[in-house]
Biotite code that builds the C-alpha atoms (Angstrom):
import biotite.structure as struc

atoms = struc.array([
    struc.Atom([-8.071, -40.735, -12.400], chain_id="A", res_id=1, res_name="MET", atom_name="CA", element="C"),
    struc.Atom([-8.816, -37.838, -10.020], chain_id="A", res_id=2, res_name="GLU", atom_name="CA", element="C"),
    struc.Atom([-6.345, -39.293, -7.505], chain_id="A", res_id=3, res_name="LYS", atom_name="CA", element="C"),
    struc.Atom([-3.716, -39.545, -10.224], chain_id="A", res_id=4, res_name="LEU", atom_name="CA", element="C"),
    struc.Atom([-4.329, -35.964, -11.370], chain_id="A", res_id=5, res_name="ASP", atom_name="CA", element="C"),
    struc.Atom([-4.072, -34.739, -7.760], chain_id="A", res_id=6, res_name="GLY", atom_name="CA", element="C"),
    struc.Atom([-0.786, -36.555, -7.369], chain_id="A", res_id=7, res_name="HIS", atom_name="CA", element="C"),
    struc.Atom([0.548, -34.904, -10.539], chain_id="A", res_id=8, res_name="ARG", atom_name="CA", element="C"),
    struc.Atom([-0.528, -31.470, -9.298], chain_id="A", res_id=9, res_name="VAL", atom_name="CA", element="C"),
    struc.Atom([1.244, -32.150, -5.991], chain_id="A", res_id=10, res_name="LYS", atom_name="CA", element="C"),
    struc.Atom([4.491, -33.103, -7.734], chain_id="A", res_id=11, res_name="ILE", atom_name="CA", element="C"),
    struc.Atom([4.339, -30.108, -10.026], chain_id="A", res_id=12, res_name="LEU", atom_name="CA", element="C"),
    struc.Atom([3.744, -27.765, -7.115], chain_id="A", res_id=13, res_name="SER", atom_name="CA", element="C"),
    struc.Atom([6.827, -29.242, -5.334], chain_id="A", res_id=14, res_name="LYS", atom_name="CA", element="C"),
    struc.Atom([8.960, -28.766, -8.482], chain_id="A", res_id=15, res_name="ILE", atom_name="CA", element="C"),
    struc.Atom([7.697, -25.229, -8.809], chain_id="A", res_id=16, res_name="ARG", atom_name="CA", element="C"),
    struc.Atom([8.404, -24.662, -5.104], chain_id="A", res_id=17, res_name="GLY", atom_name="CA", element="C"),
    struc.Atom([12.015, -25.781, -5.464], chain_id="A", res_id=18, res_name="ILE", atom_name="CA", element="C"),
    struc.Atom([12.439, -23.576, -8.521], chain_id="A", res_id=19, res_name="TYR", atom_name="CA", element="C"),
    struc.Atom([10.917, -20.640, -6.638], chain_id="A", res_id=20, res_name="THR", atom_name="CA", element="C"),
    struc.Atom([13.191, -20.894, -3.644], chain_id="A", res_id=21, res_name="ILE", atom_name="CA", element="C"),
    struc.Atom([16.312, -21.191, -5.843], chain_id="A", res_id=22, res_name="ILE", atom_name="CA", element="C"),
    struc.Atom([15.225, -18.266, -8.008], chain_id="A", res_id=23, res_name="GLU", atom_name="CA", element="C"),
    struc.Atom([14.339, -16.237, -4.919], chain_id="A", res_id=24, res_name="PHE", atom_name="CA", element="C"),
    struc.Atom([17.694, -16.759, -3.200], chain_id="A", res_id=25, res_name="VAL", atom_name="CA", element="C"),
    struc.Atom([19.721, -16.051, -6.348], chain_id="A", res_id=26, res_name="VAL", atom_name="CA", element="C"),
    struc.Atom([17.840, -12.837, -7.181], chain_id="A", res_id=27, res_name="THR", atom_name="CA", element="C"),
    struc.Atom([17.902, -11.612, -3.584], chain_id="A", res_id=28, res_name="VAL", atom_name="CA", element="C"),
    struc.Atom([21.729, -11.965, -3.488], chain_id="A", res_id=29, res_name="LEU", atom_name="CA", element="C"),
    struc.Atom([21.929, -10.015, -6.804], chain_id="A", res_id=30, res_name="MET", atom_name="CA", element="C"),
    struc.Atom([19.654, -7.290, -5.345], chain_id="A", res_id=31, res_name="VAL", atom_name="CA", element="C"),
    struc.Atom([21.855, -7.052, -2.225], chain_id="A", res_id=32, res_name="ILE", atom_name="CA", element="C"),
    struc.Atom([24.933, -6.403, -4.351], chain_id="A", res_id=33, res_name="VAL", atom_name="CA", element="C"),
    struc.Atom([23.055, -3.776, -6.428], chain_id="A", res_id=34, res_name="LEU", atom_name="CA", element="C"),
    struc.Atom([21.815, -2.007, -3.301], chain_id="A", res_id=35, res_name="MET", atom_name="CA", element="C"),
    struc.Atom([25.316, -1.727, -1.946], chain_id="A", res_id=36, res_name="TYR", atom_name="CA", element="C"),
    struc.Atom([26.626, -0.354, -5.235], chain_id="A", res_id=37, res_name="ILE", atom_name="CA", element="C"),
    struc.Atom([23.695, 2.047, -5.811], chain_id="A", res_id=38, res_name="PHE", atom_name="CA", element="C"),
    struc.Atom([22.941, 3.181, -2.236], chain_id="A", res_id=39, res_name="ARG", atom_name="CA", element="C"),
    struc.Atom([20.642, 6.032, -3.355], chain_id="A", res_id=40, res_name="GLN", atom_name="CA", element="C"),
    struc.Atom([18.441, 3.744, -5.425], chain_id="A", res_id=41, res_name="SER", atom_name="CA", element="C"),
    struc.Atom([17.617, 0.906, -3.037], chain_id="A", res_id=42, res_name="THR", atom_name="CA", element="C"),
    struc.Atom([13.850, 1.586, -3.241], chain_id="A", res_id=43, res_name="HIS", atom_name="CA", element="C"),
    struc.Atom([13.855, 1.492, -7.079], chain_id="A", res_id=44, res_name="THR", atom_name="CA", element="C"),
    struc.Atom([15.929, -1.678, -7.057], chain_id="A", res_id=45, res_name="ILE", atom_name="CA", element="C"),
    struc.Atom([13.522, -3.415, -4.670], chain_id="A", res_id=46, res_name="ARG", atom_name="CA", element="C"),
    struc.Atom([10.466, -2.367, -6.628], chain_id="A", res_id=47, res_name="LYS", atom_name="CA", element="C"),
    struc.Atom([12.044, -3.635, -9.867], chain_id="A", res_id=48, res_name="THR", atom_name="CA", element="C"),
    struc.Atom([12.943, -6.930, -8.160], chain_id="A", res_id=49, res_name="TRP", atom_name="CA", element="C"),
    struc.Atom([9.379, -7.303, -6.838], chain_id="A", res_id=50, res_name="ALA", atom_name="CA", element="C"),
    struc.Atom([7.958, -6.723, -10.299], chain_id="A", res_id=51, res_name="TRP", atom_name="CA", element="C"),
    struc.Atom([10.257, -9.399, -11.683], chain_id="A", res_id=52, res_name="MET", atom_name="CA", element="C"),
    struc.Atom([9.154, -11.840, -8.983], chain_id="A", res_id=53, res_name="GLN", atom_name="CA", element="C"),
    struc.Atom([5.515, -11.610, -10.111], chain_id="A", res_id=54, res_name="THR", atom_name="CA", element="C"),
    struc.Atom([6.738, -12.564, -13.586], chain_id="A", res_id=55, res_name="TYR", atom_name="CA", element="C"),
    struc.Atom([9.078, -15.364, -12.541], chain_id="A", res_id=56, res_name="PHE", atom_name="CA", element="C"),
    struc.Atom([6.660, -16.860, -10.005], chain_id="A", res_id=57, res_name="MET", atom_name="CA", element="C"),
    struc.Atom([3.631, -16.384, -12.212], chain_id="A", res_id=58, res_name="GLY", atom_name="CA", element="C"),
    struc.Atom([1.247, -14.513, -9.928], chain_id="A", res_id=59, res_name="PHE", atom_name="CA", element="C"),
    struc.Atom([-0.705, -11.310, -10.061], chain_id="A", res_id=60, res_name="SER", atom_name="CA", element="C"),
    struc.Atom([-1.633, -8.744, -7.366], chain_id="A", res_id=61, res_name="ILE", atom_name="CA", element="C"),
    struc.Atom([-5.080, -7.332, -6.791], chain_id="A", res_id=62, res_name="LYS", atom_name="CA", element="C"),
    struc.Atom([-5.400, -4.175, -4.709], chain_id="A", res_id=63, res_name="GLN", atom_name="CA", element="C"),
    struc.Atom([-8.489, -3.012, -2.817], chain_id="A", res_id=64, res_name="THR", atom_name="CA", element="C"),
    struc.Atom([-8.489, 0.364, -1.101], chain_id="A", res_id=65, res_name="GLY", atom_name="CA", element="C"),
    struc.Atom([-5.694, 2.897, -1.206], chain_id="A", res_id=66, res_name="ILE", atom_name="CA", element="C"),
    struc.Atom([-2.577, 3.518, 0.884], chain_id="A", res_id=67, res_name="PRO", atom_name="CA", element="C"),
    struc.Atom([-3.006, 6.623, 3.020], chain_id="A", res_id=68, res_name="LEU", atom_name="CA", element="C"),
    struc.Atom([-0.521, 9.386, 2.201], chain_id="A", res_id=69, res_name="GLU", atom_name="CA", element="C"),
    struc.Atom([-0.100, 10.334, 5.886], chain_id="A", res_id=70, res_name="SER", atom_name="CA", element="C"),
    struc.Atom([0.330, 6.758, 7.215], chain_id="A", res_id=71, res_name="ALA", atom_name="CA", element="C"),
    struc.Atom([3.694, 6.100, 8.853], chain_id="A", res_id=72, res_name="THR", atom_name="CA", element="C"),
    struc.Atom([3.216, 2.568, 10.047], chain_id="A", res_id=73, res_name="LEU", atom_name="CA", element="C"),
    struc.Atom([1.855, -0.241, 7.867], chain_id="A", res_id=74, res_name="LEU", atom_name="CA", element="C"),
    struc.Atom([0.798, -3.456, 9.661], chain_id="A", res_id=75, res_name="VAL", atom_name="CA", element="C"),
    struc.Atom([-0.154, -6.670, 7.891], chain_id="A", res_id=76, res_name="MET", atom_name="CA", element="C"),
    struc.Atom([-0.958, -10.307, 8.493], chain_id="A", res_id=77, res_name="ASN", atom_name="CA", element="C"),
    struc.Atom([1.826, -12.690, 7.503], chain_id="A", res_id=78, res_name="HIS", atom_name="CA", element="C"),
    struc.Atom([1.549, -15.931, 5.493], chain_id="A", res_id=79, res_name="GLN", atom_name="CA", element="C"),
    struc.Atom([4.478, -16.122, 3.120], chain_id="A", res_id=80, res_name="SER", atom_name="CA", element="C"),
    struc.Atom([7.629, -14.509, 1.711], chain_id="A", res_id=81, res_name="LEU", atom_name="CA", element="C"),
    struc.Atom([5.270, -13.294, -1.025], chain_id="A", res_id=82, res_name="ILE", atom_name="CA", element="C"),
    struc.Atom([3.732, -10.814, 1.410], chain_id="A", res_id=83, res_name="ASP", atom_name="CA", element="C"),
    struc.Atom([6.887, -8.686, 1.204], chain_id="A", res_id=84, res_name="ILE", atom_name="CA", element="C"),
    struc.Atom([7.111, -9.064, -2.559], chain_id="A", res_id=85, res_name="VAL", atom_name="CA", element="C"),
    struc.Atom([3.512, -7.873, -3.047], chain_id="A", res_id=86, res_name="ALA", atom_name="CA", element="C"),
    struc.Atom([3.890, -4.826, -0.841], chain_id="A", res_id=87, res_name="LEU", atom_name="CA", element="C"),
    struc.Atom([7.225, -3.845, -2.275], chain_id="A", res_id=88, res_name="GLU", atom_name="CA", element="C"),
    struc.Atom([5.687, -3.893, -5.746], chain_id="A", res_id=89, res_name="LYS", atom_name="CA", element="C"),
    struc.Atom([2.473, -1.916, -5.087], chain_id="A", res_id=90, res_name="ILE", atom_name="CA", element="C"),
    struc.Atom([3.237, 0.372, -2.168], chain_id="A", res_id=91, res_name="TYR", atom_name="CA", element="C"),
    struc.Atom([4.175, 3.868, -3.425], chain_id="A", res_id=92, res_name="PRO", atom_name="CA", element="C"),
    struc.Atom([6.558, 4.840, -0.622], chain_id="A", res_id=93, res_name="LYS", atom_name="CA", element="C"),
    struc.Atom([9.892, 3.402, 0.505], chain_id="A", res_id=94, res_name="ASP", atom_name="CA", element="C"),
    struc.Atom([9.061, 0.777, 3.110], chain_id="A", res_id=95, res_name="LEU", atom_name="CA", element="C"),
    struc.Atom([11.356, 0.072, 6.064], chain_id="A", res_id=96, res_name="CYS", atom_name="CA", element="C"),
    struc.Atom([10.649, -3.471, 7.239], chain_id="A", res_id=97, res_name="TRP", atom_name="CA", element="C"),
    struc.Atom([11.042, -4.494, 10.857], chain_id="A", res_id=98, res_name="VAL", atom_name="CA", element="C"),
    struc.Atom([12.419, -8.050, 10.920], chain_id="A", res_id=99, res_name="ALA", atom_name="CA", element="C"),
    struc.Atom([13.675, -10.627, 13.372], chain_id="A", res_id=100, res_name="LYS", atom_name="CA", element="C"),
    struc.Atom([17.409, -10.436, 14.079], chain_id="A", res_id=101, res_name="LYS", atom_name="CA", element="C"),
    struc.Atom([17.674, -14.085, 13.026], chain_id="A", res_id=102, res_name="GLU", atom_name="CA", element="C"),
    struc.Atom([17.235, -12.967, 9.411], chain_id="A", res_id=103, res_name="ILE", atom_name="CA", element="C"),
    struc.Atom([20.052, -10.467, 9.733], chain_id="A", res_id=104, res_name="GLN", atom_name="CA", element="C"),
    struc.Atom([22.316, -13.207, 11.135], chain_id="A", res_id=105, res_name="ASP", atom_name="CA", element="C"),
    struc.Atom([21.908, -15.451, 8.062], chain_id="A", res_id=106, res_name="ILE", atom_name="CA", element="C"),
    struc.Atom([25.285, -15.470, 6.132], chain_id="A", res_id=107, res_name="PRO", atom_name="CA", element="C"),
    struc.Atom([25.126, -13.351, 2.979], chain_id="A", res_id=108, res_name="LEU", atom_name="CA", element="C"),
    struc.Atom([21.308, -13.316, 2.845], chain_id="A", res_id=109, res_name="PHE", atom_name="CA", element="C"),
    struc.Atom([21.197, -11.302, 6.081], chain_id="A", res_id=110, res_name="GLY", atom_name="CA", element="C"),
    struc.Atom([22.483, -8.277, 4.170], chain_id="A", res_id=111, res_name="HIS", atom_name="CA", element="C"),
    struc.Atom([18.913, -7.881, 2.872], chain_id="A", res_id=112, res_name="ILE", atom_name="CA", element="C"),
    struc.Atom([18.408, -6.057, 6.193], chain_id="A", res_id=113, res_name="ILE", atom_name="CA", element="C"),
    struc.Atom([21.619, -4.021, 6.154], chain_id="A", res_id=114, res_name="ASN", atom_name="CA", element="C"),
    struc.Atom([21.827, -2.910, 2.512], chain_id="A", res_id=115, res_name="ALA", atom_name="CA", element="C"),
    struc.Atom([18.436, -1.092, 2.356], chain_id="A", res_id=116, res_name="PRO", atom_name="CA", element="C"),
    struc.Atom([18.698, -0.002, 6.003], chain_id="A", res_id=117, res_name="ARG", atom_name="CA", element="C"),
    struc.Atom([15.850, -2.030, 7.409], chain_id="A", res_id=118, res_name="MET", atom_name="CA", element="C"),
    struc.Atom([15.387, -2.580, 11.174], chain_id="A", res_id=119, res_name="ILE", atom_name="CA", element="C"),
    struc.Atom([16.299, -5.883, 12.894], chain_id="A", res_id=120, res_name="ALA", atom_name="CA", element="C"),
    struc.Atom([15.091, -6.573, 16.435], chain_id="A", res_id=121, res_name="ILE", atom_name="CA", element="C"),
    struc.Atom([16.125, -9.191, 18.973], chain_id="A", res_id=122, res_name="ASP", atom_name="CA", element="C"),
    struc.Atom([13.087, -10.262, 20.955], chain_id="A", res_id=123, res_name="ARG", atom_name="CA", element="C"),
    struc.Atom([15.266, -11.654, 23.720], chain_id="A", res_id=124, res_name="LYS", atom_name="CA", element="C"),
    struc.Atom([16.959, -8.307, 24.326], chain_id="A", res_id=125, res_name="ASP", atom_name="CA", element="C"),
    struc.Atom([14.884, -5.517, 25.853], chain_id="A", res_id=126, res_name="LYS", atom_name="CA", element="C"),
    struc.Atom([17.350, -2.942, 24.577], chain_id="A", res_id=127, res_name="ARG", atom_name="CA", element="C"),
    struc.Atom([16.233, -3.878, 21.078], chain_id="A", res_id=128, res_name="SER", atom_name="CA", element="C"),
    struc.Atom([13.005, -1.878, 21.670], chain_id="A", res_id=129, res_name="ILE", atom_name="CA", element="C"),
    struc.Atom([15.060, 1.244, 22.271], chain_id="A", res_id=130, res_name="ILE", atom_name="CA", element="C"),
    struc.Atom([16.995, 0.613, 19.066], chain_id="A", res_id=131, res_name="LYS", atom_name="CA", element="C"),
    struc.Atom([13.783, 0.050, 17.142], chain_id="A", res_id=132, res_name="MET", atom_name="CA", element="C"),
    struc.Atom([12.317, 3.361, 18.372], chain_id="A", res_id=133, res_name="LEU", atom_name="CA", element="C"),
    struc.Atom([15.547, 5.257, 17.542], chain_id="A", res_id=134, res_name="LYS", atom_name="CA", element="C"),
    struc.Atom([15.906, 3.788, 14.036], chain_id="A", res_id=135, res_name="LEU", atom_name="CA", element="C"),
    struc.Atom([12.140, 3.989, 13.413], chain_id="A", res_id=136, res_name="GLY", atom_name="CA", element="C"),
    struc.Atom([12.183, 7.733, 14.129], chain_id="A", res_id=137, res_name="LYS", atom_name="CA", element="C"),
    struc.Atom([15.167, 8.215, 11.823], chain_id="A", res_id=138, res_name="GLU", atom_name="CA", element="C"),
    struc.Atom([13.552, 6.288, 8.953], chain_id="A", res_id=139, res_name="ARG", atom_name="CA", element="C"),
    struc.Atom([10.301, 8.177, 9.229], chain_id="A", res_id=140, res_name="ILE", atom_name="CA", element="C"),
    struc.Atom([12.171, 11.483, 9.208], chain_id="A", res_id=141, res_name="GLU", atom_name="CA", element="C"),
    struc.Atom([13.722, 10.320, 5.949], chain_id="A", res_id=142, res_name="GLU", atom_name="CA", element="C"),
    struc.Atom([10.220, 9.937, 4.457], chain_id="A", res_id=143, res_name="GLY", atom_name="CA", element="C"),
    struc.Atom([9.971, 6.170, 4.750], chain_id="A", res_id=144, res_name="ARG", atom_name="CA", element="C"),
    struc.Atom([7.071, 4.140, 6.107], chain_id="A", res_id=145, res_name="VAL", atom_name="CA", element="C"),
    struc.Atom([7.675, 1.456, 8.755], chain_id="A", res_id=146, res_name="ILE", atom_name="CA", element="C"),
    struc.Atom([6.235, -1.959, 7.821], chain_id="A", res_id=147, res_name="ALA", atom_name="CA", element="C"),
    struc.Atom([5.572, -4.674, 10.389], chain_id="A", res_id=148, res_name="MET", atom_name="CA", element="C"),
    struc.Atom([3.917, -8.030, 10.819], chain_id="A", res_id=149, res_name="PHE", atom_name="CA", element="C"),
    struc.Atom([2.450, -7.689, 14.339], chain_id="A", res_id=150, res_name="PRO", atom_name="CA", element="C"),
    struc.Atom([1.776, -11.467, 14.523], chain_id="A", res_id=151, res_name="GLU", atom_name="CA", element="C"),
    struc.Atom([5.538, -11.909, 14.640], chain_id="A", res_id=152, res_name="GLY", atom_name="CA", element="C"),
    struc.Atom([5.439, -15.111, 12.626], chain_id="A", res_id=153, res_name="THR", atom_name="CA", element="C"),
    struc.Atom([3.776, -16.689, 9.615], chain_id="A", res_id=154, res_name="ARG", atom_name="CA", element="C"),
    struc.Atom([0.250, -18.057, 9.962], chain_id="A", res_id=155, res_name="GLY", atom_name="CA", element="C"),
    struc.Atom([-1.816, -20.298, 7.682], chain_id="A", res_id=156, res_name="ARG", atom_name="CA", element="C"),
    struc.Atom([-3.894, -17.411, 6.404], chain_id="A", res_id=157, res_name="GLY", atom_name="CA", element="C"),
    struc.Atom([-7.130, -18.594, 7.939], chain_id="A", res_id=158, res_name="THR", atom_name="CA", element="C"),
    struc.Atom([-7.057, -16.355, 11.025], chain_id="A", res_id=159, res_name="ASN", atom_name="CA", element="C"),
    struc.Atom([-5.047, -13.522, 12.552], chain_id="A", res_id=160, res_name="ILE", atom_name="CA", element="C"),
    struc.Atom([-2.578, -14.709, 15.189], chain_id="A", res_id=161, res_name="LEU", atom_name="CA", element="C"),
    struc.Atom([-2.048, -12.976, 18.514], chain_id="A", res_id=162, res_name="LYS", atom_name="CA", element="C"),
    struc.Atom([-0.286, -9.631, 18.097], chain_id="A", res_id=163, res_name="PHE", atom_name="CA", element="C"),
    struc.Atom([3.130, -9.071, 19.636], chain_id="A", res_id=164, res_name="GLN", atom_name="CA", element="C"),
    struc.Atom([3.731, -5.754, 21.460], chain_id="A", res_id=165, res_name="SER", atom_name="CA", element="C"),
    struc.Atom([6.323, -4.209, 19.058], chain_id="A", res_id=166, res_name="GLY", atom_name="CA", element="C"),
    struc.Atom([3.928, -2.403, 16.698], chain_id="A", res_id=167, res_name="ALA", atom_name="CA", element="C"),
    struc.Atom([1.897, -1.018, 19.618], chain_id="A", res_id=168, res_name="LYS", atom_name="CA", element="C"),
    struc.Atom([4.986, 0.386, 21.326], chain_id="A", res_id=169, res_name="ILE", atom_name="CA", element="C"),
    struc.Atom([6.323, 1.865, 18.098], chain_id="A", res_id=170, res_name="LEU", atom_name="CA", element="C"),
    struc.Atom([3.022, 3.506, 17.145], chain_id="A", res_id=171, res_name="ALA", atom_name="CA", element="C"),
    struc.Atom([2.349, 4.997, 20.579], chain_id="A", res_id=172, res_name="GLU", atom_name="CA", element="C"),
    struc.Atom([5.867, 6.185, 21.418], chain_id="A", res_id=173, res_name="LYS", atom_name="CA", element="C"),
    struc.Atom([6.453, 7.805, 17.997], chain_id="A", res_id=174, res_name="LEU", atom_name="CA", element="C"),
    struc.Atom([2.795, 8.916, 17.575], chain_id="A", res_id=175, res_name="GLU", atom_name="CA", element="C"),
    struc.Atom([2.416, 7.222, 14.217], chain_id="A", res_id=176, res_name="LEU", atom_name="CA", element="C"),
    struc.Atom([-0.636, 6.957, 11.980], chain_id="A", res_id=177, res_name="ILE", atom_name="CA", element="C"),
    struc.Atom([-1.302, 3.253, 11.499], chain_id="A", res_id=178, res_name="VAL", atom_name="CA", element="C"),
    struc.Atom([-2.780, 1.707, 8.374], chain_id="A", res_id=179, res_name="GLN", atom_name="CA", element="C"),
    struc.Atom([-3.631, -2.002, 8.459], chain_id="A", res_id=180, res_name="PRO", atom_name="CA", element="C"),
    struc.Atom([-3.592, -4.168, 5.359], chain_id="A", res_id=181, res_name="ALA", atom_name="CA", element="C"),
    struc.Atom([-4.819, -7.692, 4.762], chain_id="A", res_id=182, res_name="LEU", atom_name="CA", element="C"),
    struc.Atom([-2.984, -10.065, 2.455], chain_id="A", res_id=183, res_name="ILE", atom_name="CA", element="C"),
    struc.Atom([-4.867, -13.041, 1.014], chain_id="A", res_id=184, res_name="LEU", atom_name="CA", element="C"),
    struc.Atom([-3.646, -15.855, -1.225], chain_id="A", res_id=185, res_name="GLY", atom_name="CA", element="C"),
    struc.Atom([0.080, -15.436, -0.637], chain_id="A", res_id=186, res_name="ALA", atom_name="CA", element="C"),
    struc.Atom([0.523, -18.820, 1.052], chain_id="A", res_id=187, res_name="ARG", atom_name="CA", element="C"),
    struc.Atom([-1.002, -20.642, -1.922], chain_id="A", res_id=188, res_name="ARG", atom_name="CA", element="C"),
    struc.Atom([1.313, -18.815, -4.360], chain_id="A", res_id=189, res_name="VAL", atom_name="CA", element="C"),
    struc.Atom([4.317, -19.874, -2.297], chain_id="A", res_id=190, res_name="PHE", atom_name="CA", element="C"),
    struc.Atom([4.268, -22.076, 0.821], chain_id="A", res_id=191, res_name="ASP", atom_name="CA", element="C"),
    struc.Atom([7.895, -22.077, 1.991], chain_id="A", res_id=192, res_name="SER", atom_name="CA", element="C"),
    struc.Atom([7.211, -24.477, 4.849], chain_id="A", res_id=193, res_name="GLN", atom_name="CA", element="C"),
    struc.Atom([5.889, -27.237, 2.542], chain_id="A", res_id=194, res_name="ASN", atom_name="CA", element="C"),
    struc.Atom([7.961, -25.985, -0.411], chain_id="A", res_id=195, res_name="LEU", atom_name="CA", element="C"),
    struc.Atom([4.959, -25.734, -2.742], chain_id="A", res_id=196, res_name="GLU", atom_name="CA", element="C"),
    struc.Atom([4.174, -23.049, -5.271], chain_id="A", res_id=197, res_name="ALA", atom_name="CA", element="C"),
    struc.Atom([1.258, -22.285, -7.649], chain_id="A", res_id=198, res_name="HIS", atom_name="CA", element="C"),
    struc.Atom([0.280, -19.535, -10.010], chain_id="A", res_id=199, res_name="SER", atom_name="CA", element="C"),
    struc.Atom([-2.567, -17.351, -8.757], chain_id="A", res_id=200, res_name="GLY", atom_name="CA", element="C"),
    struc.Atom([-3.511, -14.011, -7.302], chain_id="A", res_id=201, res_name="GLU", atom_name="CA", element="C"),
    struc.Atom([-2.461, -12.211, -4.148], chain_id="A", res_id=202, res_name="VAL", atom_name="CA", element="C"),
    struc.Atom([-5.080, -9.810, -2.837], chain_id="A", res_id=203, res_name="HIS", atom_name="CA", element="C"),
    struc.Atom([-3.941, -6.800, -0.793], chain_id="A", res_id=204, res_name="VAL", atom_name="CA", element="C"),
    struc.Atom([-6.682, -4.938, 1.025], chain_id="A", res_id=205, res_name="ILE", atom_name="CA", element="C"),
    struc.Atom([-5.945, -1.553, 2.627], chain_id="A", res_id=206, res_name="TYR", atom_name="CA", element="C"),
    struc.Atom([-8.166, -0.866, 5.643], chain_id="A", res_id=207, res_name="LEU", atom_name="CA", element="C"),
    struc.Atom([-9.102, 2.377, 7.390], chain_id="A", res_id=208, res_name="GLU", atom_name="CA", element="C"),
    struc.Atom([-6.198, 4.150, 9.155], chain_id="A", res_id=209, res_name="PRO", atom_name="CA", element="C"),
    struc.Atom([-5.974, 4.452, 12.922], chain_id="A", res_id=210, res_name="ILE", atom_name="CA", element="C"),
    struc.Atom([-4.639, 7.209, 15.155], chain_id="A", res_id=211, res_name="ASN", atom_name="CA", element="C"),
    struc.Atom([-3.622, 5.489, 18.435], chain_id="A", res_id=212, res_name="PRO", atom_name="CA", element="C"),
    struc.Atom([-4.014, 8.742, 20.354], chain_id="A", res_id=213, res_name="LYS", atom_name="CA", element="C"),
    struc.Atom([-7.761, 8.612, 19.776], chain_id="A", res_id=214, res_name="GLU", atom_name="CA", element="C"),
    struc.Atom([-8.451, 5.262, 21.466], chain_id="A", res_id=215, res_name="ASP", atom_name="CA", element="C"),
    struc.Atom([-6.380, 3.528, 24.167], chain_id="A", res_id=216, res_name="GLU", atom_name="CA", element="C"),
    struc.Atom([-7.795, 0.147, 23.082], chain_id="A", res_id=217, res_name="ASN", atom_name="CA", element="C"),
    struc.Atom([-6.869, 0.671, 19.438], chain_id="A", res_id=218, res_name="TRP", atom_name="CA", element="C"),
    struc.Atom([-4.509, -2.340, 19.268], chain_id="A", res_id=219, res_name="TYR", atom_name="CA", element="C"),
    struc.Atom([-7.092, -4.828, 20.444], chain_id="A", res_id=220, res_name="GLU", atom_name="CA", element="C"),
    struc.Atom([-9.684, -3.301, 18.082], chain_id="A", res_id=221, res_name="LYS", atom_name="CA", element="C"),
    struc.Atom([-7.197, -3.436, 15.220], chain_id="A", res_id=222, res_name="LEU", atom_name="CA", element="C"),
    struc.Atom([-6.790, -7.172, 15.728], chain_id="A", res_id=223, res_name="HIS", atom_name="CA", element="C"),
    struc.Atom([-10.548, -7.617, 15.838], chain_id="A", res_id=224, res_name="GLN", atom_name="CA", element="C"),
    struc.Atom([-11.117, -5.551, 12.699], chain_id="A", res_id=225, res_name="THR", atom_name="CA", element="C"),
    struc.Atom([-8.511, -7.459, 10.736], chain_id="A", res_id=226, res_name="MET", atom_name="CA", element="C"),
    struc.Atom([-9.889, -10.819, 11.957], chain_id="A", res_id=227, res_name="GLN", atom_name="CA", element="C"),
    struc.Atom([-13.460, -9.900, 11.008], chain_id="A", res_id=228, res_name="GLU", atom_name="CA", element="C"),
    struc.Atom([-12.475, -8.657, 7.528], chain_id="A", res_id=229, res_name="ARG", atom_name="CA", element="C"),
    struc.Atom([-10.352, -11.742, 6.944], chain_id="A", res_id=230, res_name="LEU", atom_name="CA", element="C"),
    struc.Atom([-13.210, -14.043, 7.924], chain_id="A", res_id=231, res_name="ALA", atom_name="CA", element="C"),
    struc.Atom([-15.580, -12.103, 5.578], chain_id="A", res_id=232, res_name="TYR", atom_name="CA", element="C"),
    struc.Atom([-13.161, -12.265, 2.658], chain_id="A", res_id=233, res_name="GLU", atom_name="CA", element="C"),
    struc.Atom([-12.510, -16.012, 3.097], chain_id="A", res_id=234, res_name="LEU", atom_name="CA", element="C"),
    struc.Atom([-16.215, -16.765, 3.391], chain_id="A", res_id=235, res_name="ALA", atom_name="CA", element="C"),
    struc.Atom([-16.957, -14.593, 0.342], chain_id="A", res_id=236, res_name="ASN", atom_name="CA", element="C"),
    struc.Atom([-14.217, -16.303, -1.674], chain_id="A", res_id=237, res_name="THR", atom_name="CA", element="C"),
    struc.Atom([-15.464, -19.768, -0.699], chain_id="A", res_id=238, res_name="SER", atom_name="CA", element="C"),
    struc.Atom([-19.036, -18.962, -1.624], chain_id="A", res_id=239, res_name="SER", atom_name="CA", element="C"),
    struc.Atom([-17.974, -18.126, -5.195], chain_id="A", res_id=240, res_name="HIS", atom_name="CA", element="C"),
    struc.Atom([-15.923, -21.294, -5.808], chain_id="A", res_id=241, res_name="ARG", atom_name="CA", element="C"),
])
């Protein structure tokens, strides 16, 4: 009976995953059109969309800690598309995401970078760093906060992957105040690789901000801090199951 129930849950999660990806693609395309039409309201449009996603996908967001008013670079671990949804919904300022150029190159969908004036970088092109610094400076001067996944790719949520150099370069060259955040539970809500979705809770934890000018080893320590807090949170969650 347990095996049968488990099989049913698996099938339902697959059906829910297919529904989620279809709903996600359709609503993102609608949002792109709206952002081109209402260029001065892209932040409001994205926040409204993110709120709708929590309803359509059936998940809630728990927040621990507070976003620092003076932070200009937000760095997070990456598990799922839901990471972006969660931050767009709860973060008070207009985020400017740094994404891989491959996303920008996707037909139609790639306009999710262009319409809200996000930043796309090509890791194979060294000139892309110069472009990132130039656009990053412009976005910050506009009052936006740069958002990055320093791991550079999605992990399984059980550990923090090796950090790429982009966030370090951006923070040091532009003298940014960095606030790390941990995201837990997003992969269970929507696992795009296995196309599975469940209802549940995404937990966003804001950690203490960092001023890179105060410690030359700040990037390595940032990774260590995030890894230690993630391990603590996972162990604490497991002990209460």
